[in-house]
MARBADO-973985 format. One record per atom (N, C-alpha, C): residue in one letter; x, y, z. Coordinates in steps of 0.2 Angstrom, whole numbers, padded with zeros to 4 digits, always signed. Each point is the difference from the previous one (the first is absolute). Layout:
BEGIN
AXYZ
...
//
This chain:
BEGIN
M-0146+0156-0031
M+0005-0003-0008
M-0002+0002-0006
A-0003+0006+0000
A-0001+0005-0005
A+0005+0004+0001
K+0000+0001+0009
K+0004+0006+0000
K+0009-0003+0001
R+0001-0007+0000
R+0005+0000-0002
R+0003+0000-0005
K-0006-0002-0006
K+0002+0002-0009
K+0001+0001-0003
A-0006+0008+0003
A+0006+0006+0000
A+0006+0002-0002
T-0001+0001+0010
T+0008-0001-0001
T+0006-0001-0003
Q+0000-0005+0000
Q+0003-0009-0005
Q+0001+0005-0009
A-0007+0003+0000
A+0000+0004-0005
A+0004+0007-0003
E+0000+0003+0005
E+0002+0007+0001
E+0010-0002-0001
D+0001-0006+0007
D+0009+0000-0001
D+0003+0000-0007
A-0006-0004-0003
A+0003-0003-0005
A+0000+0006-0006
N-0004+0004+0000
N+0001+0006-0006
N+0003+0003+0002
V+0004-0001+0006
V+0005+0009+0001
V+0008-0005+0001
E-0002-0006-0001
E+0009-0006-0001
E+0000+0001-0008
V-0010-0001-0005
V+0005+0001-0006
V+0000+0010-0002
Q-0003+0005+0002
Q+0004+0007+0001
Q+0007-0001-0002
E+0001-0005+0008
E+0009+0002+0001
E+0004-0002-0008
V-0002-0006+0001
V+0001-0005-0007
V+0002+0005-0005
Q-0006+0002-0002
Q+0001+0005-0006
Q+0003+0010-0001
A+0002-0003+0008
A+0004+0009+0001
A+0006-0001-0003
T+0001-0007+0000
T+0010+0000+0000
T+0002-0005-0007
S+0004+0001-0004
S+0001-0001-0005
S+0006-0008-0002
Q+0001-0001+0008
Q+0003-0007+0002
Q-0002-0003+0001
P+0001-0007-0005
P-0002-0007-0001
P-0002-0003+0006
F-0005-0004+0000
F-0003-0004+0007
F+0007-0002+0003
W+0005-0005-0003
W+0005-0002+0002
W+0006+0001+0002
E+0000+0008-0001
E+0008+0004+0001
E-0003+0001+0005
K-0008+0003+0001
K-0002+0003+0008
K+0001-0004+0005
N-0001-0006-0001
N-0001-0006+0007
N+0003-0008-0003
P+0006+0001+0000
P+0006-0005+0000
P-0004-0006+0004
N+0002+0002+0007
N+0000-0005+0005
N-0008-0004+0000
I-0005+0003-0005
I-0005-0007-0001
I+0002-0001-0006
I+0002+0003-0003
I+0002-0007-0005
I+0004-0007+0003
L+0002+0005+0001
L+0011-0005+0002
L-0006-0004+0006
Y-0004+0001+0004
Y-0005-0005+0006
Y-0002-0004-0006
A-0003+0003-0006
A-0005-0007-0003
A+0004-0003-0005
V+0006+0000-0002
V+0005-0004-0001
V+0004-0004+0006
L+0001+0000+0001
L+0002-0002+0006
L-0007-0005+0004
A-0005+0004+0000
A-0007-0005+0001
A+0000-0006-0003
V+0000+0001-0008
V-0001-0005-0005
V+0005-0005+0003
A+0006+0002-0001
A+0008-0005+0001
A-0001-0002+0008
L-0003+0001+0003
L+0000-0005+0007
L-0006-0005-0001
I-0005+0001-0003
I-0006-0002-0003
I+0004-0008-0004
F+0002+0003-0005
F+0005-0006-0005
F+0005-0002+0004
G+0004+0001+0002
G+0006-0002+0007
G-0002-0004+0004
G-0007+0002+0004
G-0004-0003+0005
G-0004-0008-0003
W-0001+0000-0007
W-0005-0006-0002
W+0006-0005-0003
W+0005+0003-0002
W+0007-0002-0004
W+0001-0004+0009
A+0002+0002+0004
A+0003-0005+0006
A-0003-0003+0002
Y-0007+0001+0000
Y-0004-0004+0004
Y+0000-0008-0007
K-0001+0000-0005
K+0001-0004-0005
K+0008-0003+0001
N+0004+0001+0002
N+0006-0004+0000
N+0002+0000+0007
L+0001+0002+0004
L+0003+0002+0006
L-0005-0005+0004
I-0009+0000+0000
I-0003-0001+0005
I-0003-0007-0001
V-0005+0001-0007
V-0002-0006-0001
V+0002-0003-0005
A+0007+0001-0003
A+0004-0006-0002
A+0004-0006+0004
P+0002+0004+0004
P+0002-0005+0008
P-0005-0004+0004
K-0007+0006+0000
K-0006-0003+0003
K-0003-0009-0002
Q-0001+0001-0009
Q-0001-0003-0002
Q+0004-0008+0000
K+0008+0003-0002
K+0005-0009+0004
K-0001+0000+0005
E-0003+0004+0004
E-0002-0005+0007
E-0007+0000+0002
A-0002+0000-0001
A-0007-0003-0001
A+0000-0006-0006
V+0004-0002-0003
V+0000-0005-0006
V+0001-0008+0006
D+0009+0004+0001
D-0001-0004+0007
D+0000-0003+0004
A-0006+0007+0001
A-0005-0003+0007
A-0004-0005-0003
M-0003+0000-0009
M-0005-0005+0002
M+0002-0007-0006
W+0003-0001+0002
W+0003-0007-0003
W-0003-0005+0006
Q+0002+0000+0005
Q-0004-0002+0007
Q-0008+0000-0002
A-0002+0002+0000
A-0007+0001-0001
A-0004-0002-0006
Q+0004+0000-0004
Q-0003-0003-0008
Q+0002-0009+0001
M+0004+0001+0004
M+0002-0010+0001
M-0009-0004+0005
Q-0002+0004+0005
Q-0005+0000+0003
Q-0003+0001-0005
F-0003+0003-0004
F-0004+0000-0004
F-0003-0007-0007
D+0010-0001-0002
D-0002-0005-0004
D-0002-0007+0006
R-0001+0000+0005
R-0001-0005+0001
R-0008+0003+0005
D-0002+0003+0001
D-0006-0001+0001
D-0002+0004+0007
S+0008+0000+0002
S-0003+0002+0006
S-0001+0009+0001
F-0007+0003-0002
F-0003+0005+0000
F+0002+0006+0006
K-0001-0004+0004
K+0000+0006+0007
K+0008-0001+0001
L+0004-0005-0001
L+0009+0003+0000
L+0001+0005-0004
A-0004+0000-0004
A+0003+0004-0005
A+0000+0006+0000
L-0008+0001+0003
L-0002+0006+0000
L+0005+0002+0008
E-0001+0000+0004
E+0003+0001+0008
E+0007-0002+0003
N+0004-0005-0004
N+0002-0004+0004
N+0002-0005-0002
P+0006+0000-0007
P+0005-0004-0004
P+0003-0006+0004
G+0002+0006+0006
G+0008-0005+0003
G+0005+0003-0002
G+0004+0000+0005
G+0009+0002-0002
G+0001+0006+0002
G-0006+0005+0002
G+0003+0004+0001
G-0004+0007-0004
F-0003-0005-0006
F-0001+0004-0007
F-0008+0004+0002
E-0001+0003-0003
E-0006+0006+0000
E-0004-0005-0007
G-0006+0001+0005
G-0006-0004-0006
G-0002+0006-0008
F-0003-0001-0002
F-0004+0004-0003
F-0004+0003-0002
L-0004+0001+0008
L-0004+0006+0006
L+0010+0006+0001
G+0003-0004+0007
G+0006+0003-0001
G+0000+0006-0004
I+0003-0006-0007
I+0005+0005-0006
I-0004+0005-0003
I-0007-0002+0001
I-0005+0005-0004
I-0003+0007+0006
D+0002+0002+0006
D+0003+0003+0003
D+0008+0004-0001
K+0005-0005+0001
K+0007+0006+0000
K+0000-0001-0007
F-0003-0002-0005
F+0004+0001-0009
F-0005+0001-0005
G-0006+0005+0005
G-0005-0001-0006
G-0002+0003-0005
G+0005+0005+0000
G+0002+0003-0006
G+0006-0004-0007
T+0001-0005+0000
T+0007-0003-0003
T-0004-0006-0004
P-0001+0000-0005
P-0003-0007-0006
P+0002-0006+0007
A+0002-0001+0003
A-0001-0007+0007
A-0005+0004+0000
G+0002+0003+0006
G-0007+0004+0002
G-0008-0002+0000
N-0001+0003-0008
N-0005-0001-0003
N+0000-0009-0003
L+0003-0005-0001
L+0000-0004+0001
L-0004-0002+0004
S+0003-0002+0004
S-0001-0003+0006
S-0009+0004+0001
K-0001+0003-0002
K-0009+0002+0000
K-0005-0005-0002
Y+0002-0001-0006
Y+0001-0004-0005
Y-0001-0009+0004
Y+0005-0001+0002
Y+0002-0007+0006
Y-0007+0004+0004
A+0000+0001+0002
A-0003+0003+0005
A-0006-0002+0003
G-0004+0003-0008
G-0007-0003-0002
G+0000-0007+0000
V+0005-0002-0005
V-0001-0007+0001
V-0002-0003+0004
C+0006+0000+0006
C+0000-0001+0006
C-0008+0001+0002
Y-0001+0001+0001
Y-0007+0003+0004
Y-0006-0003-0006
L+0001-0002-0007
L-0003+0000-0001
L-0004-0009+0000
Q+0008-0003+0003
Q+0000-0010+0002
Q-0002+0002+0006
M+0002+0004+0004
M-0002+0000+0007
M-0007+0001-0001
G-0004+0002-0004
G-0009+0005+0002
G-0001+0002+0002
D+0004+0006+0003
D+0001+0008+0001
D-0001+0002-0006
L-0007+0000-0003
L-0002+0007-0005
L+0001+0004-0003
D-0001+0005+0008
D+0000+0005+0003
D+0007+0002-0005
N+0004-0003+0003
N+0008+0003-0002
N+0003-0003-0004
A-0003-0005-0003
A+0005-0002-0006
A-0004+0006-0006
I-0006+0003+0001
I-0002+0005-0005
I+0003+0004+0001
S+0002+0004+0006
S+0003+0006+0002
S+0008+0002-0004
Y+0005-0008+0006
Y+0004+0002-0005
Y+0000-0002-0008
M-0001-0004+0000
M-0002+0000-0009
M-0002+0009-0004
D-0003+0001+0002
D-0002+0006-0001
D+0004+0006+0000
Q+0008-0001+0004
Q+0003+0006+0002
Q+0005-0004-0004
F+0002-0006-0003
F+0006-0002-0003
F-0003+0002-0010
S+0007+0005+0000
S+0001+0002-0007
S+0001-0004-0006
A-0004-0001-0001
A+0004-0006-0008
A+0001+0002-0005
D+0006-0002-0003
D+0004+0001-0007
D-0001-0005-0005
G+0002-0003-0004
G+0005-0004-0005
G-0007-0001-0004
D+0002-0004-0001
D-0007-0006-0004
D-0001-0005+0001
M+0000-0002+0006
M-0003-0004+0005
M-0004+0000+0007
M+0006+0005+0004
M-0006+0001+0007
M-0004+0005+0001
P-0002+0004-0008
P-0008+0004+0000
P-0004-0006-0001
I+0000-0006-0002
I-0005-0003+0000
I-0002-0007+0006
M+0010+0001+0003
M-0003-0005+0005
M+0000+0004+0005
K-0001+0009+0003
K-0003+0003+0004
K-0011+0000-0002
N-0001-0002-0005
N-0005+0004-0002
N-0002-0008+0003
G+0001-0005-0002
G-0002-0003+0002
G-0002-0004+0005
I+0009+0001+0004
I-0003-0002+0007
I-0004+0004+0004
L-0004+0006-0002
L-0002+0003+0001
L-0009-0002+0001
G+0000-0001-0010
G-0006-0005+0000
G-0002-0009+0007
D+0006-0002-0002
D+0000-0003+0005
D-0001-0001+0008
A+0002+0004+0005
A-0004+0004+0004
A-0004+0000+0001
Y-0005+0008-0005
Y-0007+0000+0000
Y-0004-0006-0004
A+0003-0004-0001
A-0004-0005-0002
A+0000-0004+0011
D+0005-0002+0001
D+0000-0003+0006
D-0007+0004+0002
K+0002+0007+0002
K-0007+0004+0003
K-0006-0002-0003
G-0001-0003-0005
G-0008-0001-0001
G-0001+0010-0002
D+0004+0004-0005
D+0000+0002-0001
D+0002+0001-0007
F-0008-0005-0002
F+0003+0000-0009
F+0001+0006-0004
A-0004+0004-0002
A+0000+0006-0001
A+0009+0003-0002
K+0000+0002+0007
K+0010-0001-0001
K+0006-0003-0003
A-0004-0008+0000
A+0004-0004+0000
A+0001+0000-0012
L-0009-0001+0001
L+0002+0001-0008
L+0003+0007-0002
E-0001+0008+0003
E+0005+0004-0004
E+0007-0002+0002
Y+0004-0004+0006
Y+0005+0001-0002
Y+0003-0006-0006
Y-0006-0006+0000
Y+0003-0003-0004
Y-0002+0001-0005
E-0002+0005-0003
E+0001+0003-0006
E+0004+0005-0002
K+0005+0004+0005
K+0004+0002+0001
K+0009-0002-0003
A-0003-0008+0006
A+0003-0004+0000
A+0003-0002-0009
S-0006-0001-0004
S+0001-0003-0007
S+0000+0004-0004
K+0004+0008+0000
K+0000+0005-0004
K+0010+0004+0003
A+0001-0001+0006
A+0005+0005+0004
A+0004-0004+0000
G+0004-0005-0006
G+0006-0001+0001
G+0004-0004-0010
K+0003-0001+0000
K+0004-0002-0009
K+0004-0009+0004
N-0005-0005+0002
N+0001-0005+0002
N-0005-0002+0001
D+0000-0006-0006
D-0007-0004-0002
D-0003-0005+0002
V+0005-0002+0006
V+0000-0007+0004
V-0005+0004+0004
L+0004+0007+0006
L-0004+0002+0004
L-0006+0002-0001
A-0004+0002-0005
A-0003+0004-0003
A-0006-0004+0001
A+0001-0007-0007
A-0003-0007-0002
A-0004-0001+0008
V+0004+0000+0005
V-0001-0003+0006
V-0007+0004+0005
Y+0003+0008-0001
Y-0007+0003+0001
Y-0004+0000-0005
L-0001+0000-0005
L-0005+0001-0005
L-0006-0007+0003
K+0004-0004+0000
K-0005-0009+0002
K+0000+0002+0005
K+0001+0002+0006
K-0004+0001+0004
K-0004+0005+0002
L+0002+0008-0004
L-0007+0003+0000
L-0003-0002-0005
G+0001-0006-0006
G-0010-0003-0001
G-0002-0005+0001
Q+0003-0003+0007
Q-0003-0005+0006
Q-0004+0004+0003
L+0002+0004+0003
L-0004+0006+0007
L-0003+0002-0004
N+0000+0003-0004
N-0009+0003-0004
N-0005-0005-0001
D+0003-0006-0004
D-0005-0007-0001
D-0002-0002+0008
M+0004+0002+0004
M-0004-0003+0007
M-0001+0005+0002
Q-0001+0006-0001
Q-0007+0007+0000
Q-0005-0001-0004
G+0001-0005-0005
G-0007+0000-0006
G+0000+0004-0003
N+0007+0005+0001
N+0004+0005-0006
N+0001-0005-0008
K-0006-0003-0002
K+0002-0004-0007
K+0002+0003-0005
E-0002+0008-0002
E+0005+0001-0007
E+0004+0003+0004
A+0002+0003+0004
A+0005+0002+0003
A+0007-0004-0004
A-0002-0008+0006
A+0003-0003+0001
A+0002-0006-0007
A-0005+0001-0005
A+0001+0001-0008
A+0004+0003-0001
A+0000+0006+0001
A+0005+0004+0000
A+0009+0001-0002
A+0000-0005+0007
A+0006+0000+0003
A+0005-0005-0004
F-0007-0007+0000
F+0002-0005-0002
F+0002-0001-0006
E-0004+0006-0003
E+0001-0001-0006
E+0007+0004-0003
R+0002+0009+0003
R+0008+0000+0002
R+0006-0006+0000
L-0001-0003+0006
L+0003-0003+0001
L+0000-0005-0005
R-0002-0002-0006
R-0001-0005-0004
R+0006+0002-0007
T-0003+0007-0002
T+0003+0004-0005
T+0007+0003+0004
E+0002+0000+0004
E+0004+0007+0004
E+0008-0003+0000
F-0004-0008+0004
F+0005-0001+0003
F-0001-0010-0001
P+0001-0001-0005
P-0001-0007-0004
P+0004-0003+0002
N-0001-0007+0002
N+0007-0006+0003
N-0006-0007+0002
P-0002-0001-0007
P+0002-0008+0000
P+0003-0005+0002
N+0007+0000+0000
N+0002-0003+0006
N+0003+0002+0006
S-0004+0005+0005
S-0003+0000+0006
S-0003-0006+0003
P+0001-0001+0006
P-0002-0007+0002
P-0009+0003+0005
E+0003+0009+0001
E-0009-0001-0001
E-0001+0003-0006
W-0003-0002-0007
W-0002+0004-0003
W-0006-0005+0000
R+0000-0007+0001
R-0008-0004-0002
R-0004+0005+0007
E+0004+0003+0005
E-0005+0000+0004
E-0006+0008-0001
V+0007+0005-0006
V-0002+0005-0001
V-0005-0001-0007
E+0002-0004-0004
E-0003-0002-0003
E-0009-0004+0003
K+0000-0001+0005
K-0007-0003+0003
K-0002+0006+0002
Y+0003+0007+0003
Y-0003+0006+0001
Y-0004+0000-0006
I+0006+0001-0003
I-0004+0007-0006
I-0007-0005-0003
Y+0001-0007-0001
Y-0005-0002-0002
Y-0006+0000+0003
K+0001+0000+0008
K-0008+0001+0006
K-0002+0007-0002
S+0006+0005+0000
S-0004+0008+0003
S-0003+0002-0009
G+0001-0004-0005
G-0001+0001-0007
G+0004+0003-0007
A+0004+0002+0006
A+0004+0004-0006
A+0003-0003-0005
G+0004+0006-0005
G-0002-0001-0008
G-0004-0006-0003
Q-0007-0001+0001
Q-0006-0002-0002
Q-0005+0003-0001
K-0004+0001-0009
K+0000+0001-0002
K-0008-0001-0001
//
């Protein structure tokens, strides 16, 4: 290794001396190298543009066309059919992920797959697919973290569940969904005997998402009273 480094250093010194010995600018002496570099950049950019517009866009349309039958089965709570064989020769969510994973529809299918597996009680696959789902916007980050919280709670991993409920309560900008998971955060903390954490969650629920007209508000007030939140 030392020999190789020494040889490389000697070669580099020779190259430096050769360059210094001539007054020609590098770009005049090596026009092909510059040209190849420019072409490489152009090809990379052109390849990216072609991939986005000639491959991803058509695949997204094809994926969306394939999804509707799977979504119909999902809406009917036929989760296994939605995953694997929704009928009519259409792909289920798993097939769409395999064929169109790089498209927005393929990404959304990971979310659907995670929910399907959660509903079927296959918690490891539910967590795996939900982890793979890339969530954007005001609602989906809340949903992703909240569903992961539900899956870990069902597994009995309450520490992880609390972690994801906490994330869900802060992940997006939808007050209704955030309040749902903040309430779950308070309830699970209460169940685990974490009275201070439960009180903090319910106090956040009361101050950040006040909704006395909600049919659930009395239940929230019951938990607030039980946990001692806001009591001096």
